[in-house]
N, C-alpha and C positions, 0 to 999 in steps of 0.2 A: 504493499500500500504506500510505498515511499513517495510516489509522484501524485498521490491523491491530495487535493487541496480542499479541506473542509472550510466552508465559508459562513460568516455570520455578519449581519449588519449590527454594529455594536453601539449605535446611538440613534434612537428613534423614540417617538412619543405617541401616547394614546389619549383617550378621553380623560384618563386620570390626571393628566397635566391640565388641571381645570382652572387655573388662575390666569388672569389676563397677563399677556406678555409685554405690553407696552402701554404708553400713556393713552393712545387712542382706544385700544381694546379695553382698558380700564374705564375709559369714559363711557363706552356703550355696553359694558358688562359682557364682553366676549371672551371666553376662555382660550387657551392656547391650542386646544385640539378637541375635536369631537369624534375622532376615529375609534371604532370599536376594536378591541384587541383581536377578536377572531378575524376581522377583515385584514388586519396586519399580518396575522399568522398565514392566512391563505395566500396573500400576495407575495409574502417572502418565499413561501414554498414554490409558488409559480415561477419565481425569479431565481430559483436554484440555490437558495440558502440551505446549508446543511443543518444549522442549528438556529434557534429562534430565541430572541429576548426582546424586552421593551425596557427602556430607561426613562421612566417618567421622572418629573422634578420632585425629589424628596418624598416619593411615595412608591410603593410596590403594588398598589391596588389593581392597576391595569394588567400587569404581567401575571398576577395571581389568578386572573380569570382564565388563563390558558396554561397555567403551570402544570396541570395534570397531563398535558401532552408530552410525549416522550422526548422531543427535540428541544424543549423549552427549559431555559435556566433563568432564574430570578436575578434581576439587575435593577439599578437605580442610578439616577444622576443627582448627586448631592451638591448643594451650594455650601461651601465651606469658607470659614473666615480665618485670616491671620489675626491673632488676638491683639497684637500691638497697634495695628492701624485700621482694623476692620475692613481691609481689602479682601475681595472675595474671588474664588475660583470655582469652576465646576469640576467635580470628580466623578467619573463613571466607575461603578463598582459592579463586579460580575460574580454570579454563582453564590450569592449570599442566601441566608435563611432569614425567617422573620425575626428571630432573636437578634441576629447581626444587624438587621435594619433598625431595630429599636435602639441598640447601643450606639450605632453610628449617628442616628438622629440626635442623640444626646451630645455627641462629640463635635457637632458641626461648627460650633463657635470657636474651636481651637484646632487649626489644621495640623499642628504637630501631634496632638493626641489622636486625632482622627487617622492620620497616616500610620502612626504607631500601631493602632488597632488593626489596620489592614495587614501590616506586615506580620504581626503576631498570629493572625488568623489565616495567613497565606491566602488572602482574598485577591484574586486578579483585579486589577484596576488600571485606569488610564486617566491622565490629565486631559480633559476635554478642551478643544480649541485653545491651546496654550497662550496665544497672543490676542485673545479676545477680551475686551474690557467688560467684565461681569458687573453689572449694576454701577457702571461708570467708575469702577476701580482704576486708579492711576497705574498705567503700565510704564515701567522704566527698567533700565538695565539691572539695577539692584534687585527689583522684585522678581524678574525673570530668573536671575541667578539663584534665588532661593528656591524657585520651583525646580531648578536643575538638581538641587540637593535633596529634594523630597520624592520625585517621581521617576520611576524606571520606564514607564510607558507614556508616550505622548500621542494624542490623536492629531495626526498631521494632515489628514484629508477629512474635511467636514463638508457634507453635501450642500450646505447653504452658502458656502463661501467660494470665492473665485480661485482660479488656478495659481495666482501669484503668491498666495499665502504659504503654500506647502514648502516652497524652496527656502524661505526664511526660517521657518520653524525647524526644518530638518538641519539647516546649516548651523543654527544655534545649538541644537542638540549635539551635533557632531563636534562642535568646537570645544566641548567639555568632556570628550571621551577620555577615559583613563582615571585611575584612582588618585594619581598625583594632582590632576586638575580639580578633582572633586574635593580633595582635602585642602587645597589652596583656597577654594571658594568657602569651605566651611570655616577656615581660619579668618578669612576676610569678613564674613558676615557674622561670625560667632554663633553659628547655627550647627547643631549636630546633624550630620547627614543621615538620611534614612534610606539610602539606596542599597539595593542588594546586588546590583550588577554595575559594572563600570561603563557600560555602553547603553544608552537609551534606545529602546525599541519603539516601534510605531504601530498605531492602530488607526482605523478609519470607520466612519459611520455616516449615514445619510442625514442625521439630525432632522429627520422628516416629522412634521406635525400634522400633515393632512392625509397621509396614507397613500399618496400618489407616487412617491419616489422611493419608498422603502425598498431596500435590497439593491439599489443602484450604486451604492458605495459599500465596501465590505472589508473585513479583516479575514485573513486566511491563515490556517495552521496546517502544515503539511502532515499527512498521515493520521490525522485525528479521526478516529472512528466512533467516538463517544463524546458526549458533552464534557465529561470529566477530563478526557484527554485534551480536548479543545481548551478548557479552562487552564489546565496545567501548561499548555503551550503559551497561553497569554501570560501566565505568571512567570514563566521562564524566558519570555521575550522572543519566542520562536515564531514570529509573526511576519506575514507579508500583507501588503495593502493594495487595494485596487478600486477602481471607480469607472463608471461610464462618464460621459461628458458632464463637466460642471458648468455652471452659468446661472444667469439671473432667472432662467425659466424654472429652476427648482424653487427659488423663493416665490416666484409668481404662482406656481402650482400650490405651494403651501398656503400662502396668504389667500389666494383665490378659493381653495377648497374650504379653509376654515371660515372665511367670510360667507361663502355659499351655504355651508351647513348652518351657520348662525341665522341667516335670513330664512333658510328653509324651515327651521324650527319655529320661527315666528310667523310662518305662512305668508312670507313676502315674495314668494317666487310665483309669477303668473303661470297659470296652468298651460298657456299656449306654448311657452318655451321650456317648460319643465323637462320633457323628454330629451331636448337638445342639451340642456345644461347638465342633467343627470349623466348623460353620456360623456360629456367633456370632463366632468369632475369624477368620473369612474364610479358612480353609483350604479350605473347601468352598462350592460354590454349589448344593447339592442342593435342587431346588425342592420336593421332598416335605417336607423338614425346615422350609423356609420356610413352607409351607402349614400344617404342624402348629403352628408358633409363632404364626402369625397367628390361627388358628381355635380352637386348644385352649388356648393360654395367653393369648389375647386381646391379644397384643402386635403393634401395627401401627406400626412405626417404621423409619426409615432404617437401613441396615446399620451405619452409623457410630454410631448411637444405641442399638443393640439391647442391648449389654451393660448399659448403665445402665437401660434399661427393664426388662430381666429382673431386675436387682437391686431395682428399684422393686417389682416384682410379687411378689418372694419371700415377704414377710411375709403377704400376703393368701393365697397358695397354701398356705403352711405352716399358717396359722390354720384354713383350711378343712379340711385334713387332721386337725388336732388336734381340731376339733369333731366330725368324723365318726367318728374312732377315737382317743380319748384313750389315750395310752401314754407311757412314758418315751422311746421313740424319737420320737414326734411332737412331744413337748415339746422334745427336743433339737434336732429339725429347725427348730422355731420360733426357738430361741435362736440357732442358726447363721444363720438367714435374717436375723435382726435385726442380727447382726454385719456380714453382707455388705451389708445395706441401708444401714448407717451409713458404709461405706467411701467412696462417692462424696461424702458430706457432709464426711468428714474431708479429702478432697482439696480440696473447695471451701474449706474452712477454711484449708488450707495456702496456697492461692492468695491468699486474702484477706489473710492475714497478711503475705505477701510484698508485696502491693499497698500495705498500710498502711506498711510500712517504706520503700517507694519514695516514697510520697507525703510521708512525713516528710523524706526526703532532698530531695525537690523543694522543700520549704519553705525549705531553705537557699539555693535559687536564686530565692526569691520567687515560686514557682509554687504556686498553690492553685487548687482547683476545687471549688465548692460547688453542690449541686443544691437546687432549691426543695423544701421539705418536702412529703412525701406519706405520709400516716399510714394504716397498716392497723389498724383498730380491732377487736380480737380478742375475741370472746365465745362462750362455750360455751352460753349460753342466749339464745335470740332469740324463739322462738315460745311460750315459757312465759309464765305470768302472774306476774311478780315485778318488783321494782324495777330489777334489772340489765338485764333484757330491755327494759323500758320505756325505760331510758336509751340502750340501743343503738339502738332504733327512732328515738328523738328525735334522736340524733347523726346518723343517716343522713338524716333529714328536713332538719335544719338545714344539713348539709353541702351538700345539693342546692340548697336555697333560697338559701344565702349564698355559694355557690361556694367552700366551704372544702375543703382537700385531705385529706378523710377518705373511706375506704371500709371498710364493715363486712365482716369475714370470719367466717363460720360454718362448721360442719361438721354437716350434717343430711341424712338420707335423705328428708325430707318437705317440704323448702322449695325453691322455684324461685329461681333467681337473678333479680334485678331491678336497676334502675339503682342504683348505690351499694352493692350487696350481692353479694358473692361467696361461693359455697357450695362448699367442698371436700367432695366425696363421702366419707363415712366408710368405713373398712374394716370397722369394727364399732361398734355403739353400746352403751354401758354405762350402768347405772343410777347416779344420783348417790348417794353414801353418805348414808344416813338419809332419802333422798327417792327411793325406788325408781321412782316413777312419772315422774320427770324423767330423760330419756335424754340422754347426752352423746356426741357423735360423736368417734371416734378416727381422724383422717385419716392418709393416707400422708405420712410425714415429708418424703420427697424431693419429693413433689408440692407440699408447703407451701413448701419452700426454693425450688424453681424458680419458683413463683407470686410470692413476694416479690421475687425477682430480676427476673423477666420484666416485672412490672408497675412496676418502678422505685420501689418503697417505700423511703423513707429512714428510716422509724421504725415500730416496732410498739408499740401501746398495748394492754396486756392488761387486760381488765375482769374476767376470771374465771380462777382457778387450776385449771381442768379440763384435760382432755387437750389440747384445741386451744391453750389458754392457755400450758400448760407447754411444749408443743412449739414454739410461737411464740417463747417466751423463748429456747429453745435455738437455733432457726433465726436469730433476730435477732442473738444473740451470734456465731453462725457467720458471718453475713454482715457483721458489724461495723456493724449499724444501731443507731440511738438507741432505747432501750427505756424505756418508762414503764409504770407499773403502778398499778392502782386497787384499793384495798382496800374492796370494797363490803359484804362479809358477814363477820361475826365467826365464822369457821369454828372457831378454837380453842375458843372458849366453847361453841359448838354441840356439838362433839365431846365435851367434858366433860359437858355436859348429857345427851347420849344414852348415853354409855358409863360415866360416873362415874369416868373414868380421868384424874387430874391429870397424869400423865406424858405421856399422849398430847396433852393440851392444850399442855404446855410444848414438846413436840417440834414441834407445828404453829406455835407462835409463833416458834420458832427458824427454821423453814422460811420463814415470811414475812419475817423479818428478813434471812435469806440472800437471798431474792428481791429485797428492797428494796436490799440492797448491790450486787446485780448490775445494778440499774436506774439510769438517769440521774435519774429523778424518781419518787417514790412518793407517790401521792395518797391521802389519807384524807378522809372526809366531815365530820370534826368535830375540834374542839380536843381533846376527850376522847381520841380515838384517836391524835392526834399525841403527847399526853403518854404514852400507853400504849407507843407504838413507841419513843419516845425512851428511856423507862425500860427497854425490852427490849434496847436497844443499837443502834438504827438512828440514823444520823447525822441531827441536827436539820436540817441544810441540805438534805438530800435530800427532806424531807417537804413536800408542798404540800397545802393544804386546799381541797377542792372543796365549797363549799356550794351546793346546788341550790336554785333557787327553786321556785315553784309556779304552775301554770296558773290564774290568777285569773279567766279567762273561763269555764273549765269548772267550776271549783269556786268557788261563789258562793252567798251566802244567798238570791239571787234564784231559785235552783233549788228552794227549799223547796216542797213539795207537800202540802197538807192531805190527810190520809187515805192517804198513801203506804204507811205501815206497816200500816194496816188492810187494804188491798187485798193487800199483799205477804204478810203473815204472820198476819192476823186479829187484830192487836193492837188493843185497845180505844182509842177516840179520846182518852180522858181520860188514858191512860197515857203517862208520860214515857219516852222511849227513850234508853237509854245504849248507845253504839255502840263496837264494836271492828272495825277493818278491818285485815286482814293475813293472813299465812299461819297456818293452824291447825296449829301444831306445838308441841312441848313447850317449846322454848326461849323462846316468846313470852310466858310468864307467865300463861297462860290459867287456870291453877288459881287464881290470885289474882282473876281476872275472875269465876270461878264463886263464889268465897268472898264477894265483894262482892254478887253477885246474890242470894245466899241471905239477905243482910241487908236487902234491899229488895224483898220479895215483891210489892209493889203496882206496881212499875215493871218495864218490859220492857228486856231486855238482848239486843241483836242482835249476832251474830258474822257479819261479811261476809268470806268467804274459804273456802279449803279446804286440806286438807293431811293428813299422816299421823296427826295426833292427833285427827282428827275422830270416829272410832269411840269413843275413850275419852270424849271430850266428850259424845257422844250418851248414853252410859251414866251419866255423872256429873251432868249438867246438871239444875238445878232446873227447874220448869215455866215459869218466866218467862225462860228463856234460849232464844233461837231461832237456828238456823244457816241461813244463806241460800244458801251456796255463793258462787261467784265473781260479782262484779259489775264492770262496766267502763263507761267513758264516761258518758253522760248518766244512766244508771240509778244508777251509783255516786254521781255528783254529787247526785242527788235523795236518795239514802240519807243522805249527810252532812248536807245542808241540812235534812232533815226530822226530824233527831234533836235531842236537847237537850244532851247532854254526850258528850264523847269520852273514853273510859277506855282507856288503852293501857299495860298493866303490863309490857311486854317490857323485859328488862334487858340485851339483847344487840344493840340497834340501833346500827348504825354512823352513822346519820343520822336516820331517822324521817320519811321523806317523808310518810307517812300523817298524821302529826301536823300538818304544814303544810297538807295538804289539808283536814283538819278545821277548822283555824284560818281558812283562806280561806273556808270555808263558815259562818263565824261561830259556831263551837262553842267553849266553854270546854273546856280539856283537862286531864286528869289523867294524869301520866306518871311513870315510874320515875326515881329518883335515880341509877340505874345505867345505863350505856350512854350514848348521845349524844342521846336524845330530849329530855332536859331542857334542852339548849342552846337550844331554840326558845322556852323558857318563862321568863318573868319571874314568879317566885313571888308569888302574890297579885294580879298585874296582868292577865295574860292566861291564867293557868292555875295549877294546883297540882301540887306534886311530893311523891311518897310513896315509902316504902321498904318498910315492913312491911304485911301485909294490913290490919291495923287502921287504918293511916294512910290507905289507899285509902278505907276505909269512912268515916272522919272527913271526908276531902276531899269525897266525893260527898254526904255528909249536909249539909255546909256549902253546897254549890251548890244542892241541891234544896230546901233550907229557906229560902234567901234569894234570891228571884227578881231583886231589884235587883243583887245581886252577880253572879249568873249572867249577866244581860244586860250588865253593865259589862265583865265578863271576856270575854264573847263579842265585844263591840265592839272591845276591845283586841286580841284574837286576830286579828280581821279586819284591823286596822291593821297588825299585825306581819307578817302573811302578804303583804299587798299591797306591802310594801317589798322583797320578794324576787321579782323577776320571773324566771319560769322560763326564758324564751327567752334573756334577757340573761345569766343565770348560766351557761347551757350554752355560749353563744358564748364567753364569757370562759374557760370551762374548756377548750373545744376549742382556743382560741388558745394557752392556757398549755401544753397537751399538746404542741402543735406547735412550741413555743418562739417563738411570734409575739407574745406579750403576757403580761399578768399577770392574776391573779384579782382581780376587783373586790371579791369577798367574802372574800378570803383573810385569815385571822386569824393572829395571832402575827407 
């Protein structure tokens, strides 16, 4: 029988744990558990437990109901005090009799006498959740060291706690292996050690109060064929521990089941939903209800995960009802569904907060554990034609080629997953404000949280403040991940441009500063915007500058093609071409572009791009202005190189990537003094800077009338652009995001 593992769940509760467990349950008079001992027994047998026990709080009444069954041994979870400071711990005691229970109950106020009795009676026992603060008892290094002196067994897997706790508890136990270390501690604290072994052994239990997750965490003793042999194995420390997946769903099941049983006993469960809820909370195994849940709600999950999956699905179901029949009732249903949807996330947050406290305590013992960085690059725009989408695609490409720890996360109904790209299916897609043709996906929040945790991400980098970006900020905070944010688009100024509302603009600036303060690092593309955010109140040290380079292989004067514009737009060969590339939208200053075009009727003005302002441009434009729509790749490179001057009057650029592309194509540039585009320009060397419409006219007149000056500036523009290598700048940026390096092009 050497390889046979006898298993038992060594921490679980029944209806005998009948006192409220927290302030809210005390307020409403709800006990910790309603679970019948026989239900526990049957479920443990179904889940393969060799031996059965129940560890109710300070009572053995529950386990006595099944004590006549051959696999059952009597156990109890005692709350025990240190006499000197009244700090408390929970101690699990196994294989006791009723007389032992009476004696131990008397000794609970003095942990030293309590443990001494256990040793004298050779009663198997374990310190429950060693780093859990029982009744707000203060946990510090000195207190934990005293526990080392008293207990030979520690419960290091508790089903209600997260994965991160076990490592710290085991590491502390291992740090004090050996009698020399134990006696040193005894001398330090002047406490008589009550250890019988020089090495702490480990136990595990579900700590279940609702009956749904019993037997999913266990302690095993090899070769134990009787409960006496099993208990002897516990006493001698010959244990192994095991568990199914841990997570907030265990707490959710426990709280949900106890709450449901409480309401059920008060007849507060509507009869219409009772068959469904009885199935979810394991009071029923009705196969018809299971069929309906799988096929009509689309939920295919293990019974132990079903409650969480239902809560995941609620917002989608409520949203469908709202769309089909809008009413105050369906609006209320959606609001309630979102509250329910957020509850598992709240439990996850509570678990993570506890883990962080335990990790901080672990540092007092010199215990730290770091994971290599793994970054979720979050973007609401990927398949669109804009700078943010191009950046995301380039990040993904470089990550795969350079083996950098980045994965791009999107939420779209129209894009397939590929290597380095994860697509969270959206519950709904909404239009972008002021850009209705651009749709942004709104994913399921719990799916996002689960994905970030399951994939082992250590960081989220948010490239867009859309639904996915903002939900990722919340999810990252909930999971305690490192958060970085990139300010790619001047949304506050855009909002003022479209609405004329300065209060809205100021509100959005405050929102970005708030996001920046929540982030570990806040990246802006230019020195101009670094100054803006410092003036708005964001900490100077939080701001990093990401200066992108330009693809000088794609954008090059070698791409110039004689007759390109003639074939494309019918422009006469002798006409000079003044080019604009970018989004056709109000905030891009295109009214200034049209004003300049009217002043040079003999020259051609080409607008490459598309957007919501196109219809107005079509109406306003003089005859020498041409709109081409979008161009990409080689066609765009030819458009740049086949032009004569690049005129870019946008006042809201956070960086001005198109300015660099024009310069790399050897075009002199004319840009606005507002925004960040002018940071690429040395006035009078590689381009000109203007503010008012008349200044744009003067600048263009100077370039068109002086061919030598135009050629000189074109050459200087080319030199400037070639100093900024696109790939190198992105690699530096990605290393900086992940905390692995610094920006080569960082300013300030």
